[in-house]
N, C-alpha and C positions, 0 to 999 in steps of 0.2 A: 503494499498500499504506498510506503513511503517512497519508491521507486518512482508511483503513478504522480503522487503529488510534486516532486521534485522535476520530473519531466513536463509538467504541466506548468508549474512554476517557472524552468527554463523559456518554455515556449513562449509565455506569457513576456517575459524580460525582452526577447527576442523582437518581438512583436510590438512591444511598445518604443524600442529603439526604431524600427522601421517606422512606426506612425510618427515619429518625430520628423523624420526627414522627409516626409508627405503627407500632407492634407487634401485628401480626395474625401471627406464625408462617409458617408455610408458604405462606400467599398470597403473599408477599411473595416467597419465593423463585419461583414460579411466574411472579408477574409480571415478574422480573428474568430469567427463559428467556425469557417471550415479549418482551420487550424486546431482549432482544439479538438473537434472531432477526429480528426486526423490521428493527432498525439492520443487521445482515449482510444481509439481502435488500434493504436499499435500497438500500444502500453496492454491492452485486454489481450491482444494477440500474443504478445509475451508471456504474461499470466498462466495463459490457456497451455502454451508450449510447456512451461517449465511445469506446471502442473503435471500437464500427462507423462513427462519425461519421469518426474520422481515418483510418480505411481506405479510406471511400468518399472522404473528399478526396483521400488520394494515389493512387487511382486515374482522380480527374481529372486528375492532372498531368500535362503532356504534353512 
């Protein structure tokens, strides 16, 4: 869970820096939403992959 929060905070920092460089109103808000969804999806995929790997390895313990 900390990893997901760290990724989201880092993404927000990057987006804030980009926002300071250009002021385009609504398109920046839409971009923030898209980036946030992308980071959440990537974090979810990583969590599922790790959980699957650990479950598989736990099943192999004799």
